[in-house]
C-alpha positions, -999 to 999 in steps of 0.1 A, spaced: 365 12 -393 356 -6 -361 333 8 -335 334 -5 -300 315 7 -269 332 7 -236 321 17 -201 339 37 -175 344 24 -140 351 49 -112 374 29 -89 374 56 -63 337 47 -56 347 11 -50 377 21 -28 356 44 -5 332 18 5 305 12 -22 298 -25 -18 309 -46 -48 305 -83 -45 316 -112 -67 285 -109 -89 291 -72 -95 328 -80 -103 316 -106 -129 291 -81 -143 318 -54 -146 342 -79 -163 314 -89 -187 307 -53 -196 345 -47 -201 345 -75 -227 314 -62 -245 293 -33 -232 267 -38 -260 258 -74 -251 223 -80 -240 216 -82 -202 204 -118 -208 239 -128 -220 254 -112 -189 229 -129 -167 237 -162 -181 275 -156 -176 271 -146 -140 243 -171 -131 218 -144 -121 184 -135 -134 180 -108 -160 162 -86 -135 189 -91 -109 216 -81 -134 196 -51 -145 191 -39 -109 228 -44 -102 239 -24 -133 214 3 -124 227 5 -88 263 7 -100 254 35 -124 235 54 -97 263 51 -71 289 61 -97 308 28 -99 298 27 -136 304 63 -147 290 59 -182 294 44 -216 312 57 -247 319 47 -282 355 42 -293 362 44 -330 392 24 -340 408 32 -373 443 30 -386 453 67 -385 487 71 -401 478 108 -404 479 113 -367 508 115 -342 504 100 -307 526 113 -280 530 109 -242 542 140 -223 556 139 -188 551 173 -171 568 184 -139 556 217 -123 556 237 -91 538 268 -79 505 255 -94 479 231 -80 471 199 -98 434 210 -102 445 243 -118 468 225 -142 440 200 -151 417 229 -158 442 244 -182 448 210 -199 411 205 -205 412 234 -229 435 215 -253 414 190 -273 444 170 -284 449 158 -248 430 126 -246 442 113 -212 457 131 -182 470 113 -151 485 127 -119 514 104 -111 538 100 -82 576 104 -86 597 130 -104 569 136 -129 536 153 -118 514 145 -147 514 121 -176 495 131 -207 485 112 -239 479 133 -270 468 127 -305 475 155 -330 474 158 -368 511 164 -370 543 172 -351 539 209 -357 508 208 -336 526 189 -309 553 216 -308 525 243 -305 510 224 -275 544 220 -259 551 257 -263 518 265 -248 524 242 -218 560 256 -213 546 291 -211 524 282 -181 539 298 -149 553 270 -127 558 244 -154 593 231 -152 602 202 -173 583 186 -202 595 153 -216 581 140 -249 577 104 -259 565 98 -295 546 66 -300 562 46 -327 541 14 -325 511 1 -305 513 -35 -294 487 -37 -266 459 -14 -259 437 -27 -231 421 7 -226 395 -5 -251 385 -31 -225 392 -12 -193 
């Protein structure tokens, strides 16, 4: 079993005007590579003092650019099924739908997307029977139109661990 810590960056904070300069970008990249490394190692990589890097990280945490840190446990899980669901709906708001989806623990990622599909979900469940239960529950929601299922057969690249 491998344990890796990653951090979450809120890109909306960056887009709405929080200043991020080249040093902050380098710090963020260094944290993406290894969020557990000492500040001194980051300082050396970005050519700043330890205190300057500490201050910059603290500021990015306070302004919401860095939303937090989490531990990702990686283990080969042949006993789990990974699935992507495309959901199309009408007569329901995205925020309402997201609220409903939060009650389903197998949903690990939910993105609102543009195009024919309204939301893209990533699920991990113990078996296909549970996937069917979740699909049935989603289909029963008033306003949900189409649900398209994509079962993950293999994983070749997963940069979410470093995002």
